[in-house]
N, C-alpha and C positions, 0 to 999 in steps of 0.2 A: 729496343728494350734498354740498351745501355744509356741512351739519351734520356729516357723516361726515368731511370734510376737516378741519374745525376740531377734531373730537375726536381725530383722528390727530395733528394738530399739537400739541395739548395734551399728549397722551401722550408725544410725542417730546421736547417741551421739559422735561416732568417727568423723563424719563429722562436728560436732560443736566444736571440740577442738581447732580450729584455724589453724590446719595443712591442712585441706582440702579446706579452704577458705582463702588463704594468702592475696589475694587482699582486702578482706573485713577487715581483721585485719590492713592492711596498711592504708586503708581509715579511719578507726577508729583512728589510731595513727595520721594521718594528721589532722583530725578534732580536736583532743586534742591539737595538735601543734598550730593550728590557735588560740585557746583560750589562750594558754600559752605564745605565743610570745609577746603580749603587756606587760605582767608582767615582762618577762625577759628584755624587752626593757627599762622599768622603772628602774629596778635595774642597768642596764648598764649605763643609762644616769645619774642616781644619783651618781654613783661612778666615772665615767669618766668626768662628767661635771665640776669638779673643786670645790673648797671650798670657792670661793670668797664671795658667798652670805650666806654661812653657819653661820658665826658669827652673822649677822643681824637676820637671821631666828631663831637661837637658843636663842637669847636674847630678841627679840621683837615680834616675830610672833608665834612660836611653843608653848611656855608655855601657853600663853593666849588662843590661838585657841584650844589647847588640853584640857585645863580646861573647856572652854565653850562647846566643843563637848561632853566631858564626862558628864557634868552637864545636857546638853540638852537631851542626850540619856537616862540618869538615870531618869530624871523627866518625859520625854515622856513615857518611859517604865512603870513607876509607875502609871501614869494616865491611860494609855491604859490597863494595867493589871487590875486595879480596875474596869473600865468600861466594859471591855471585859468579865471578869470573872463573874461580877454581872449580866449582861444582859444574858449571856449564861446560868447561873444557873436558872435565873427566867424563861426563855422560855422553858428550858428543864425539870424543876422540879416542876413548879407551873402553876396553871390555873388562868387566870385573863383576863379582857376585852381586846380585840384586840391582844391576844397572837399570833395567827396564822399569822396575818398580820405583826406584829412587828418582828416575828421570821425571816421573809424574808426581811423586810425593813431594818433591822439592818445591812445588807450587802451593802446597797446602797452607803455609803461613799467611797467604793472602786472605784467608777466611777469618783471620784473627785481627780485630781492630787493635791498634796500639794500646789503647787504654785498658782493654781486657788483658792483654799480655802484661801490662804493668801491675795490675792487681794480682795476677797469678804469680808473677815473680816475687812480688812483695810477700805473698803468703808462703812461697817456697823458701825464701832466703831470710825471713825474719828470725828473730831469736827463738821464737816458739815453733818455727817451721821444721820440717823433716830434716833438712840439711844440717843446720846447726844442732838439732837434737841428736843426730847420728854422731856428729863430732864430739859432743859432750859424753855420749855413751861410750865411744871407743877410747877416748883419752881420759875420762874421769873428771872432766871439768864440771864446775858447779855453777859459776856465774859468768857473765860476759867479760868480766875483768880478767878472767883466767886465760883468755886466748884472744887473738885478733881475728876478725872476720870482716871482709869488705862490706860497706853499707850500700845496700841497693838503692836507697833514697839519696842519690847523688848523680853527678854528671855521668860518671862511669856506668851507673845503673841505667840511666836513660839511654846511653849509647847501646848497651847490651839489649835492652828491650826493643828499641826502635830498629836496630840492625837485625834482630831475630825475625821480625815480621815484614821488613821492607826489602831484604836482599832478593826476593823473587823478581822484582822489577829488573834488576840487572841480570839475573839468571836467565829470564825469558828472552831478553834482548840479545844476550851473548850466545845463548844456545842456538837460536835461529841463525845468527851470523856464522858461528862455527860450522853448523851443518851446511849452510849455503856455500861456504868456502870449499867444502869437500876435502879430499886428500891430495888433489893434484899439486897444489903449491907445496904442501908438506913433503910429498914424495920426491918432488924435484929437489927440494932443499936437502933431503937425506941422501940422495944420490951424489950430492956435492960434499957430503961428509958431515952435515949438521946433525946433532943429536936431538932427541925429543924436546928437551928444555930450550935449546937454542932455537928450534923451529917455533916453539910456543912464544918466546919473547921477541924474536926477530921477524917472524912471519905472521902468526895468527893474531897476536895482540894488536899490532898496527892496523891490520885489516879490520879488526872488530872495534876500533876506536870510536867510530860514530855510534854504534850500538851501545857502547859503554857510556858515552856522554848522554844519550837519551835516558838510559837507566838511572844515571846519577842525578839528572835534573828531576826526574820523577821522585826519586828518594828525597831530594832536597825539598821539593814542594810538599810532600807528605810530612816531612819533619817540621816544616814551618806551620803546617795546618794543625798539627797535634796540640791539644790542650789538656786532655784528660791524663795522659801519661806523664807529661812534664809537671803538671800540678801535683799529682800523686807522689812523684819522685822528688819534688822540691827543687826543680830547676827553673829559674826565672828567665824565660825567653821573652821575645817580643810579643808572641801570641798571648802568653800569660799576663804580660804587662798591660795589654789592651783590655783583657778581661778584668784585671784588678783595678785599673784606672777607671773603667766605666762603672762596674758594679760596687766596688768597695770605696772608691774615692768620690763616686757620683759625678765624674767629669766626662761627659760624652765628647766634648771638644778635644780634651786631652787624649782620649782614646783614639779619636780620628786622626790626630797629629801623629801618634805612633803608628797608626794603620798606614798613613802615607809613606812612612819609612819602609814598612813591610812591602808596600806595593812596588817600591824601587827594586827590592830583591826579586820580587815575582817577575817583573818586566825583564830583568837581566837573565833570570833563569829561562824564561820563555824564549828569549832571543837565542840563547845557547841551544835550547832544545830544537828550535826550528832549523838552525844552522846544521845541527847534527843530523836531523832527518833528511835534509837535502843531500848531505854527504853520504848518508846511508843508502839512499836511492842510487846514487852514482856508483857506490861500491858494490851494491847488490847486482847491478847489471853486468858486472865484470866477474862475478864469483859464483855463478850458478851452474857452471858447466859440469862439475863433477859431483853434484849432490847425490845422484843415484848410484855412484860408484864408490860410496863411502866404505873404507876399510879401516876399522878401528884397531888401535894398538892393544894387543892382548897382554894384560898385566899378569904377573905370576908371583908366587911366594908372598912375602910380607907386603909387597906393593899393592896387590889386589885387595888385601884386607884393609890396608891404610886408605885406599880410595873409597872403599865401602864405608868406613867409619867417617871419613871426611864429608861424604854426602849424607850420612845418616844423622850426624850431630846437628846440622842446621834444621832438619825436620823435627827432631826431638825438642830443640830449643824454641823454635818459632811456632810449632803446632802442638807437639806432645805435652809440653809443660802446661800451657794454658788449658788445653782440652782435658788433661788428666785432673788438674787441680780444681777447675771450675766444675767439671763433670762429676767428680767425687762429691763435692759439696751439693750439687743439684740432686744427685741420687738420694741424698739424705733428707731432701726437702721437696719430695714429689707432691706433697699436699699443697704447696704454694701455687701449683699450676692452676688451681681453681680460686685463688685468692682474688677478691675484687680489685685490689690495687694492681696486681699483675695483669688481670684481664683488661682493665681500663687502659693501662699503658700499651698493651698489645693492640687494642682497638685503635688507639691514637696513632700508633706506629703504622698500622695498615692503612688508615685513612690518609695520613700525611704522605706516606710513601706512594700510595696509589694515585693520589692527585698529582704529586710531583712527576711520577712516571707518565701520566696522561698528558700533562702540559709539556713536559720536556720532549716527548715523542712527537707531539703535534708541531711544536716549534722546530724540532730537528728535522722533521719530514719536510717542512716548508723550505728550510735551508738546503737540504739535500736535493730536493726536487728542483729548486731554483738553480742549483749548480748543474743538474743534469740537463735542463732545458736550454742552458746557455751560459757561457762564461763572460758575462758583462762585468764591467768594473764595479757596478753597484752590488751585484750578488757576491762577487769575490770579496769586496770590502766588508759586506755584511757577515759573510762566513768567518772572516778573520777576527772581526770584533766579537762575534758570538763565542769564539773559541777561547777568549781571554778569561772567561770565568772559571775554567777548570783549575787554573793555577792559583787562584785567590784563596787564601785561608778563610775558613768559615767565620772566624771572629771578625775579620775585616768585612766580609760580606754582611754580617749581622748589623754592623754600624751603618753601612751603606744602604741597607734595606729599611732599617727602622726609621731613619731620618725622613725620607720622602713619604713613607706610609703614614708616619705620625703627623706630618704636616698636612697631608691630604685628609686624614681623619679629623684634625682640628678645624680645617676649612669647612668640611661638610657639616660638622657639629655646629659651628658658628652660624652657617647659613640656615640650618634647620631651626636653630634657636630664634633667629631673627624672623623667619617666615612663618613657622608653625608653632613656635614656643616649646619645642621638645628637644631633648638631647639624644643624639644618636650614639654617643660614646665612641669607643675605639672599635671601629668596624673591621679594620684590617690589621693594624699594628698590635692590637690586643687579642688576636685570634691566631689559629694555626696557619692562616694565610701567609703570614710573614715567614714562617718556616718553609712553606711550600715555595714561596718566591725565592728565598735564598738557595734552597737546594736545587731548584730549577736552573738558576744561574750557574751554580757550581757543576752540575752534572749534564748540562745541555750538550756539551761537546761529546760526551760519551754516547748520547743518543744519536746525535748528528753523524758522528763517525761510523757508528754501526749501520745506520740507514744509508749513508753514502756508499759504504762497502757493498750493501745489498743492491743498490742501484747499479754499481759498476759491474755486477754479474749479469745484468740484463742488457742485451744488445740494443743499441739505438735503433736498429732496424725494426724492432717491435713497434716503436712509436710511429715510424714512417709507414709501416704496413697498415697500421690501424688508421692513420690519416688518409692513406690511399684508398681505403675502403669507405671513406666518407664520415668517419667518426671525428668529433671535435676533440680538442686537447683534454677537456674535462671528462668526456666519455672514455677516452683512451686511458686516462689515469684511473677512473673508477672501475672499468670492466677488464682492463688488461694488466696494468701495472700493480694495482693494489693487491689483487689475489696472489700474484707472484712475490710480492714484497712481504707477505704475512709472516714468514719465519724471521726476517730481519726486524720487523716491527715488534714481534713478541720478544725477541732477544734484547732489543734496546730497552723495552719496557721492564724486562726482568732485571737487567743490569742497574738501571736507574732506581728501581724499587728497592733492591737489596742495598745499594750504596746509601740511599736515603735512610733506610732502617738502621744502618750502622753509624750514621753521621751524628757527631756530638757537639763539635765546637760552635756551630751556628745555632743548633737547636737549644743548647743550654742557655744561650743569651737571648733568644727570641721567644721562648715558650711563654704562654700566658700563665697566670697563677693557677695552681692546681691542675696543670696540664703536663703530664709526664708521658714520654715515649719510653720504649725499652732502654734506649741508650741513656736518657736522663735518669731513669729509675736506677740503673746500675751505678751511675755517677753519684747519685745521692746516697745510696747505701755504702758505697766504697768511701765516700767522704766522711761518713760517720763510723769508719772502721768496721763495717758490717759486710765484708766481701761475701761471707757465706750466704747472707740473705739475698745478695745480688746475683747469686750463681744461676738461678733458674732463668731469669731474664737474659743473663749473659749467654747461656747455652742456646737459647732461642736465636739470638743474634748470630752465634757461631754456626749453627746448623743452617740458617738462612744464607749466611755467607759462603757456605761450602758448595752451594748449588752452582754458581758460575765457575768456581775453582774446579769442581769435578768435570765440568764441560771442557775446561782448558786442559785438564789432565788427560781426558780421553783423546783429545786432539793430539797431544804429545805422544800418546801410546801408538797412534796410527803412523807416526813419522819414524824414520829409520833411527 
C-alpha cells in the first residue's frame, strides 16, 4: 500500500512539472503577458514619442511633482504608521471599554475611497461648513479675515484625508502580528523589570517590523494611485501631472515619460514589499506559540478612556465624517435614485465591474491552478509578472492600455477600409473594454491571491485520489476541485467587482464620451462644486465597499 501511494505521488508530481500540462503553462504565460503589455507600451511610447516636451517637463513639472509626491507619501506614511501601530497595539494588548467593537470598527475606513473622503472633508471644513460656522457662532466672527483656519485644500489636507482612510492597511498587518506574538515575550521582559512602554518599543515593535513595512508599502502604493483627492485638494503629484499632461496639454508621449518615472517608484515599493513578506513568514514561524494564551493588560482610570478615544477618533475621521456628510446630503436627494443619469452610471458600473470580475477570476484561476499543479519556472515567472499590475497606478495603466488598443483599432480600421470599404472606428479603445482591461490588470493579483489561498486549503491528495480512480486532470478539476472552490471563486469575484466599482484614476482617463460610472459621475459633480448632487452615487459606492469590510470585521470579531 505504501509503495502504491509513493507511486501515485510521483505520478502526480511529474504531472505538475509543466510538461504534462503545456496548455496550462501557455495560458499562464498569456495571463502574465496581458499584465505586462501596458508597461511595455509605456516604455515604447516614452522612448519613441520624441523629446519635444521633455525640456518643459524636466524644468517645470517633474521636479516639483516629484518633490510633492515624495513629501505626500512620506507624511502620509508617518501618520498612518503612528495611527495604525498605536491602535493595533491597544486592541491586541490592552483591555479597555468598547475594545471588541473598536477592534472591528477600525477597519471601516477601507470602505471609503480617498476621493469621497476628500469631498466630505472639503464640505466639513470649508468656510460655509459646520466647523467654521460653529467657530464664528461661538466667537462672534463675521468674515474669514477675522480668524485663522487651516486650508483643507493643501498638502496638509491631503495628508489628513489619505491617512484617515489608509491607516487600516497598517492596522490589519500589525494587529495580526501583535496577536501572533502573544504575551510570552512580553511576560519574559516584564519579569526582567521592563515596563509596558519599554516592552512595546524594545520587543513588540521590532518583531512587527515586517508587517509594518508591508502596510507602509500598501499605503504608499494607494497614495501614488490616488488622483481624485489630490486634484480636489490642489496637490500636484506625479499622478496628477500625468493626467494634466495627457488631457490638458494633449501630450501622450509626455504623460508616458512621467509614467516611466512613477514605474520606478512602483518597482522599488514592490521590492520592499516582497522582502518584507519573506521576513514576515520567517518571523511568523517563530512567534505563534502563545497566541491562544493571550492575556491583555487591563487599563484603568483615565488610561482606559484615553485608549478608547485613541481608537475611536480614527474611525470617526476615516468613516464617520464621510458617511455622515455624504449620507446627510443623500437623504435630502432620495428622488435622484431614479434619475436616468444615475441609473445609466449604475448600469455602466455594474457592467464594467462584472466583466472585470469575470475576466480577472478566469485569469487568476489559471495562474492559481498552474501553481497548484506544479512549480515550474515558467508558471512561477508568470505568477510574478502577473502580480506586478496591482502596484501600478491607474493613470499609468490608462496610458499603457490606450496606446496598444488604439494601435490595434487603427490597424483593423485601415484593413477594413482597404478590403471592404467600411470604417470600423474604435472597437476597443473607444468603448468600456479599455476600462475592463485596465482594471483587470490592476486587480488580477487580488483574484489570484484569493484563489490560491482557496487551493491551499484543498489537500493534494484529492487530486491523487481522483486520478487513481481513473479520472483525467480535466475531469478532476471539473467534478472535484471546482465545486469545493466555489466559495473562493465567489469571494474573488466580489472583491474585484467592488474594487472596480470604486476605481477612478484609470476610469476617468479611459471612459468613452457620454460614458459615466458611479465613480466618474461623483468626480464630475465634485469638480463642478456640486458635492451634494454627487452624494447619492457616492453612498452607493460606500455601501458596496462596506460588504468586504464587514466580512473582514466579522473575522476580526472571531479572533481573541
